[in-house]
Chimera marker file (.cmm) of the C-alpha trace (Angstrom):
<marker_set name="trace">
<marker id="1" x="0.002" y="-0.133" z="0.276" r="1" g="1" b="0" radius="0.5"/>
<marker id="2" x="0.934" y="3.486" z="-0.820" r="1" g="1" b="0" radius="0.5"/>
<marker id="3" x="0.265" y="6.365" z="1.143" r="1" g="1" b="0" radius="0.5"/>
<marker id="4" x="-0.478" y="9.529" z="-0.568" r="1" g="1" b="0" radius="0.5"/>
<marker id="5" x="2.651" y="10.514" z="-0.462" r="1" g="1" b="0" radius="0.5"/>
<marker id="6" x="4.274" y="7.902" z="-1.319" r="1" g="1" b="0" radius="0.5"/>
<marker id="7" x="5.833" y="6.290" z="0.751" r="1" g="1" b="0" radius="0.5"/>
<marker id="8" x="5.480" y="2.672" z="0.205" r="1" g="1" b="0" radius="0.5"/>
<marker id="9" x="3.923" y="-0.068" z="3.694" r="1" g="1" b="0" radius="0.5"/>
<marker id="10" x="4.133" y="-3.050" z="2.288" r="1" g="1" b="0" radius="0.5"/>
<marker id="11" x="4.353" y="-5.539" z="5.647" r="1" g="1" b="0" radius="0.5"/>
<marker id="12" x="8.161" y="-6.832" z="6.564" r="1" g="1" b="0" radius="0.5"/>
<marker id="13" x="8.899" y="-3.499" z="5.938" r="1" g="1" b="0" radius="0.5"/>
<marker id="14" x="12.477" y="-2.048" z="7.844" r="1" g="1" b="0" radius="0.5"/>
<marker id="15" x="10.666" y="0.811" z="9.851" r="1" g="1" b="0" radius="0.5"/>
<marker id="16" x="14.051" y="3.008" z="11.387" r="1" g="1" b="0" radius="0.5"/>
<marker id="17" x="13.637" y="5.312" z="14.658" r="1" g="1" b="0" radius="0.5"/>
<marker id="18" x="15.408" y="8.016" z="14.706" r="1" g="1" b="0" radius="0.5"/>
<marker id="19" x="17.733" y="6.943" z="17.013" r="1" g="1" b="0" radius="0.5"/>
<marker id="20" x="18.554" y="3.994" z="14.218" r="1" g="1" b="0" radius="0.5"/>
<marker id="21" x="17.541" y="1.359" z="16.068" r="1" g="1" b="0" radius="0.5"/>
<marker id="22" x="15.838" y="-0.712" z="13.088" r="1" g="1" b="0" radius="0.5"/>
<marker id="23" x="11.768" y="-2.630" z="13.373" r="1" g="1" b="0" radius="0.5"/>
<marker id="24" x="9.647" y="-3.958" z="11.242" r="1" g="1" b="0" radius="0.5"/>
<marker id="25" x="6.325" y="-2.947" z="9.827" r="1" g="1" b="0" radius="0.5"/>
<marker id="26" x="3.483" y="-5.565" z="10.883" r="1" g="1" b="0" radius="0.5"/>
<marker id="27" x="-0.029" y="-4.322" z="9.993" r="1" g="1" b="0" radius="0.5"/>
<marker id="28" x="-2.003" y="-1.211" z="8.636" r="1" g="1" b="0" radius="0.5"/>
<marker id="29" x="-4.817" y="0.224" z="10.998" r="1" g="1" b="0" radius="0.5"/>
<marker id="30" x="-7.165" y="1.679" z="7.547" r="1" g="1" b="0" radius="0.5"/>
<marker id="31" x="-9.887" y="3.666" z="9.038" r="1" g="1" b="0" radius="0.5"/>
<marker id="32" x="-13.181" y="1.511" z="6.734" r="1" g="1" b="0" radius="0.5"/>
<marker id="33" x="-14.969" y="5.164" z="5.620" r="1" g="1" b="0" radius="0.5"/>
<marker id="34" x="-12.525" y="7.264" z="5.000" r="1" g="1" b="0" radius="0.5"/>
<marker id="35" x="-10.144" y="4.502" z="3.966" r="1" g="1" b="0" radius="0.5"/>
<marker id="36" x="-7.003" y="6.643" z="5.130" r="1" g="1" b="0" radius="0.5"/>
<marker id="37" x="-4.618" y="4.980" z="7.451" r="1" g="1" b="0" radius="0.5"/>
<marker id="38" x="-4.538" y="6.112" z="10.557" r="1" g="1" b="0" radius="0.5"/>
<marker id="39" x="-2.358" y="4.028" z="12.756" r="1" g="1" b="0" radius="0.5"/>
<marker id="40" x="1.086" y="2.276" z="11.666" r="1" g="1" b="0" radius="0.5"/>
<marker id="41" x="1.668" y="-1.604" z="13.760" r="1" g="1" b="0" radius="0.5"/>
<marker id="42" x="5.798" y="-1.861" z="14.482" r="1" g="1" b="0" radius="0.5"/>
<marker id="43" x="7.786" y="-4.505" z="15.709" r="1" g="1" b="0" radius="0.5"/>
<marker id="44" x="11.274" y="-6.262" z="16.296" r="1" g="1" b="0" radius="0.5"/>
<marker id="45" x="11.614" y="-8.344" z="14.121" r="1" g="1" b="0" radius="0.5"/>
<marker id="46" x="9.142" y="-11.385" z="14.004" r="1" g="1" b="0" radius="0.5"/>
<marker id="47" x="8.419" y="-10.703" z="18.287" r="1" g="1" b="0" radius="0.5"/>
<marker id="48" x="4.493" y="-10.186" z="17.643" r="1" g="1" b="0" radius="0.5"/>
<marker id="49" x="4.403" y="-10.021" z="21.193" r="1" g="1" b="0" radius="0.5"/>
<marker id="50" x="5.780" y="-6.135" z="21.957" r="1" g="1" b="0" radius="0.5"/>
<marker id="51" x="3.768" y="-4.789" z="19.043" r="1" g="1" b="0" radius="0.5"/>
<marker id="52" x="3.154" y="-0.954" z="18.818" r="1" g="1" b="0" radius="0.5"/>
<marker id="53" x="0.405" y="0.849" z="17.922" r="1" g="1" b="0" radius="0.5"/>
<marker id="54" x="1.662" y="4.169" z="16.528" r="1" g="1" b="0" radius="0.5"/>
<marker id="55" x="0.115" y="6.916" z="15.027" r="1" g="1" b="0" radius="0.5"/>
<marker id="56" x="0.363" y="8.795" z="12.002" r="1" g="1" b="0" radius="0.5"/>
<marker id="57" x="1.660" y="11.730" z="13.546" r="1" g="1" b="0" radius="0.5"/>
<marker id="58" x="5.028" y="10.164" z="14.333" r="1" g="1" b="0" radius="0.5"/>
<marker id="59" x="5.845" y="8.115" z="11.180" r="1" g="1" b="0" radius="0.5"/>
<marker id="60" x="7.914" y="10.501" z="8.123" r="1" g="1" b="0" radius="0.5"/>
<marker id="61" x="9.270" y="8.487" z="5.261" r="1" g="1" b="0" radius="0.5"/>
<marker id="62" x="12.879" y="8.709" z="4.491" r="1" g="1" b="0" radius="0.5"/>
<marker id="63" x="15.575" y="9.798" z="2.003" r="1" g="1" b="0" radius="0.5"/>
<marker id="64" x="14.758" y="5.974" z="0.040" r="1" g="1" b="0" radius="0.5"/>
<marker id="65" x="10.668" y="6.201" z="0.528" r="1" g="1" b="0" radius="0.5"/>
<marker id="66" x="11.308" y="4.099" z="3.955" r="1" g="1" b="0" radius="0.5"/>
<marker id="67" x="9.203" y="4.271" z="6.694" r="1" g="1" b="0" radius="0.5"/>
<marker id="68" x="10.934" y="6.185" z="8.937" r="1" g="1" b="0" radius="0.5"/>
<marker id="69" x="9.243" y="6.854" z="12.888" r="1" g="1" b="0" radius="0.5"/>
<marker id="70" x="9.844" y="9.916" z="14.973" r="1" g="1" b="0" radius="0.5"/>
<marker id="71" x="10.586" y="8.562" z="17.974" r="1" g="1" b="0" radius="0.5"/>
<marker id="72" x="13.094" y="6.562" z="19.574" r="1" g="1" b="0" radius="0.5"/>
<marker id="73" x="13.068" y="2.590" z="20.572" r="1" g="1" b="0" radius="0.5"/>
<marker id="74" x="12.816" y="3.604" z="24.174" r="1" g="1" b="0" radius="0.5"/>
<marker id="75" x="9.958" y="5.853" z="23.140" r="1" g="1" b="0" radius="0.5"/>
<marker id="76" x="8.396" y="3.715" z="21.155" r="1" g="1" b="0" radius="0.5"/>
<marker id="77" x="9.282" y="0.794" z="23.390" r="1" g="1" b="0" radius="0.5"/>
<marker id="78" x="6.700" y="2.553" z="25.676" r="1" g="1" b="0" radius="0.5"/>
<marker id="79" x="3.672" y="2.858" z="23.013" r="1" g="1" b="0" radius="0.5"/>
<marker id="80" x="0.117" y="0.602" z="24.102" r="1" g="1" b="0" radius="0.5"/>
<marker id="81" x="1.027" y="-3.200" z="22.868" r="1" g="1" b="0" radius="0.5"/>
<marker id="82" x="-0.982" y="-4.227" z="20.125" r="1" g="1" b="0" radius="0.5"/>
<marker id="83" x="-3.582" y="-7.138" z="22.001" r="1" g="1" b="0" radius="0.5"/>
<marker id="84" x="-6.138" y="-8.093" z="19.564" r="1" g="1" b="0" radius="0.5"/>
<marker id="85" x="-6.264" y="-8.094" z="16.257" r="1" g="1" b="0" radius="0.5"/>
<marker id="86" x="-9.203" y="-8.728" z="13.433" r="1" g="1" b="0" radius="0.5"/>
<marker id="87" x="-9.056" y="-8.817" z="10.291" r="1" g="1" b="0" radius="0.5"/>
<marker id="88" x="-12.934" y="-7.508" z="8.516" r="1" g="1" b="0" radius="0.5"/>
<marker id="89" x="-14.289" y="-6.920" z="5.416" r="1" g="1" b="0" radius="0.5"/>
<marker id="90" x="-15.257" y="-3.427" z="3.869" r="1" g="1" b="0" radius="0.5"/>
<marker id="91" x="-18.544" y="-2.599" z="5.736" r="1" g="1" b="0" radius="0.5"/>
<marker id="92" x="-18.152" y="-5.098" z="8.498" r="1" g="1" b="0" radius="0.5"/>
<marker id="93" x="-18.628" y="-3.581" z="11.732" r="1" g="1" b="0" radius="0.5"/>
<marker id="94" x="-16.362" y="-5.372" z="14.927" r="1" g="1" b="0" radius="0.5"/>
<marker id="95" x="-18.578" y="-7.342" z="17.829" r="1" g="1" b="0" radius="0.5"/>
<marker id="96" x="-19.090" y="-5.763" z="20.928" r="1" g="1" b="0" radius="0.5"/>
<link id1="1" id2="2" r="1" g="1" b="0" radius="0.2"/>
<link id1="2" id2="3" r="1" g="1" b="0" radius="0.2"/>
<link id1="3" id2="4" r="1" g="1" b="0" radius="0.2"/>
<link id1="4" id2="5" r="1" g="1" b="0" radius="0.2"/>
<link id1="5" id2="6" r="1" g="1" b="0" radius="0.2"/>
<link id1="6" id2="7" r="1" g="1" b="0" radius="0.2"/>
<link id1="7" id2="8" r="1" g="1" b="0" radius="0.2"/>
<link id1="8" id2="9" r="1" g="1" b="0" radius="0.2"/>
<link id1="9" id2="10" r="1" g="1" b="0" radius="0.2"/>
<link id1="10" id2="11" r="1" g="1" b="0" radius="0.2"/>
<link id1="11" id2="12" r="1" g="1" b="0" radius="0.2"/>
<link id1="12" id2="13" r="1" g="1" b="0" radius="0.2"/>
<link id1="13" id2="14" r="1" g="1" b="0" radius="0.2"/>
<link id1="14" id2="15" r="1" g="1" b="0" radius="0.2"/>
<link id1="15" id2="16" r="1" g="1" b="0" radius="0.2"/>
<link id1="16" id2="17" r="1" g="1" b="0" radius="0.2"/>
<link id1="17" id2="18" r="1" g="1" b="0" radius="0.2"/>
<link id1="18" id2="19" r="1" g="1" b="0" radius="0.2"/>
<link id1="19" id2="20" r="1" g="1" b="0" radius="0.2"/>
<link id1="20" id2="21" r="1" g="1" b="0" radius="0.2"/>
<link id1="21" id2="22" r="1" g="1" b="0" radius="0.2"/>
<link id1="22" id2="23" r="1" g="1" b="0" radius="0.2"/>
<link id1="23" id2="24" r="1" g="1" b="0" radius="0.2"/>
<link id1="24" id2="25" r="1" g="1" b="0" radius="0.2"/>
<link id1="25" id2="26" r="1" g="1" b="0" radius="0.2"/>
<link id1="26" id2="27" r="1" g="1" b="0" radius="0.2"/>
<link id1="27" id2="28" r="1" g="1" b="0" radius="0.2"/>
<link id1="28" id2="29" r="1" g="1" b="0" radius="0.2"/>
<link id1="29" id2="30" r="1" g="1" b="0" radius="0.2"/>
<link id1="30" id2="31" r="1" g="1" b="0" radius="0.2"/>
<link id1="31" id2="32" r="1" g="1" b="0" radius="0.2"/>
<link id1="32" id2="33" r="1" g="1" b="0" radius="0.2"/>
<link id1="33" id2="34" r="1" g="1" b="0" radius="0.2"/>
<link id1="34" id2="35" r="1" g="1" b="0" radius="0.2"/>
<link id1="35" id2="36" r="1" g="1" b="0" radius="0.2"/>
<link id1="36" id2="37" r="1" g="1" b="0" radius="0.2"/>
<link id1="37" id2="38" r="1" g="1" b="0" radius="0.2"/>
<link id1="38" id2="39" r="1" g="1" b="0" radius="0.2"/>
<link id1="39" id2="40" r="1" g="1" b="0" radius="0.2"/>
<link id1="40" id2="41" r="1" g="1" b="0" radius="0.2"/>
<link id1="41" id2="42" r="1" g="1" b="0" radius="0.2"/>
<link id1="42" id2="43" r="1" g="1" b="0" radius="0.2"/>
<link id1="43" id2="44" r="1" g="1" b="0" radius="0.2"/>
<link id1="44" id2="45" r="1" g="1" b="0" radius="0.2"/>
<link id1="45" id2="46" r="1" g="1" b="0" radius="0.2"/>
<link id1="46" id2="47" r="1" g="1" b="0" radius="0.2"/>
<link id1="47" id2="48" r="1" g="1" b="0" radius="0.2"/>
<link id1="48" id2="49" r="1" g="1" b="0" radius="0.2"/>
<link id1="49" id2="50" r="1" g="1" b="0" radius="0.2"/>
<link id1="50" id2="51" r="1" g="1" b="0" radius="0.2"/>
<link id1="51" id2="52" r="1" g="1" b="0" radius="0.2"/>
<link id1="52" id2="53" r="1" g="1" b="0" radius="0.2"/>
<link id1="53" id2="54" r="1" g="1" b="0" radius="0.2"/>
<link id1="54" id2="55" r="1" g="1" b="0" radius="0.2"/>
<link id1="55" id2="56" r="1" g="1" b="0" radius="0.2"/>
<link id1="56" id2="57" r="1" g="1" b="0" radius="0.2"/>
<link id1="57" id2="58" r="1" g="1" b="0" radius="0.2"/>
<link id1="58" id2="59" r="1" g="1" b="0" radius="0.2"/>
<link id1="59" id2="60" r="1" g="1" b="0" radius="0.2"/>
<link id1="60" id2="61" r="1" g="1" b="0" radius="0.2"/>
<link id1="61" id2="62" r="1" g="1" b="0" radius="0.2"/>
<link id1="62" id2="63" r="1" g="1" b="0" radius="0.2"/>
<link id1="63" id2="64" r="1" g="1" b="0" radius="0.2"/>
<link id1="64" id2="65" r="1" g="1" b="0" radius="0.2"/>
<link id1="65" id2="66" r="1" g="1" b="0" radius="0.2"/>
<link id1="66" id2="67" r="1" g="1" b="0" radius="0.2"/>
<link id1="67" id2="68" r="1" g="1" b="0" radius="0.2"/>
<link id1="68" id2="69" r="1" g="1" b="0" radius="0.2"/>
<link id1="69" id2="70" r="1" g="1" b="0" radius="0.2"/>
<link id1="70" id2="71" r="1" g="1" b="0" radius="0.2"/>
<link id1="71" id2="72" r="1" g="1" b="0" radius="0.2"/>
<link id1="72" id2="73" r="1" g="1" b="0" radius="0.2"/>
<link id1="73" id2="74" r="1" g="1" b="0" radius="0.2"/>
<link id1="74" id2="75" r="1" g="1" b="0" radius="0.2"/>
<link id1="75" id2="76" r="1" g="1" b="0" radius="0.2"/>
<link id1="76" id2="77" r="1" g="1" b="0" radius="0.2"/>
<link id1="77" id2="78" r="1" g="1" b="0" radius="0.2"/>
<link id1="78" id2="79" r="1" g="1" b="0" radius="0.2"/>
<link id1="79" id2="80" r="1" g="1" b="0" radius="0.2"/>
<link id1="80" id2="81" r="1" g="1" b="0" radius="0.2"/>
<link id1="81" id2="82" r="1" g="1" b="0" radius="0.2"/>
<link id1="82" id2="83" r="1" g="1" b="0" radius="0.2"/>
<link id1="83" id2="84" r="1" g="1" b="0" radius="0.2"/>
<link id1="84" id2="85" r="1" g="1" b="0" radius="0.2"/>
<link id1="85" id2="86" r="1" g="1" b="0" radius="0.2"/>
<link id1="86" id2="87" r="1" g="1" b="0" radius="0.2"/>
<link id1="87" id2="88" r="1" g="1" b="0" radius="0.2"/>
<link id1="88" id2="89" r="1" g="1" b="0" radius="0.2"/>
<link id1="89" id2="90" r="1" g="1" b="0" radius="0.2"/>
<link id1="90" id2="91" r="1" g="1" b="0" radius="0.2"/>
<link id1="91" id2="92" r="1" g="1" b="0" radius="0.2"/>
<link id1="92" id2="93" r="1" g="1" b="0" radius="0.2"/>
<link id1="93" id2="94" r="1" g="1" b="0" radius="0.2"/>
<link id1="94" id2="95" r="1" g="1" b="0" radius="0.2"/>
<link id1="95" id2="96" r="1" g="1" b="0" radius="0.2"/>
</marker_set>
């Protein structure tokens, strides 16, 4: 998936923190009605239990069109963990 700026959001893409730490893009969160990416799910490589929910306010694009974060690894590790997820077809609402 590409953002409006042309940033590539392919799952598994390398994500770099401002301190040089490397993570990977595990998933994206899309607002259904708006069809906009709202958050990225970023984790250390293949460590799903450490996945963090990252607001787009912390996301930037590096010189090569890759994903960078405006935060350190320490700050990233303090963000909310992803505990549950569900894949829903377009138009379907999650159950309570």
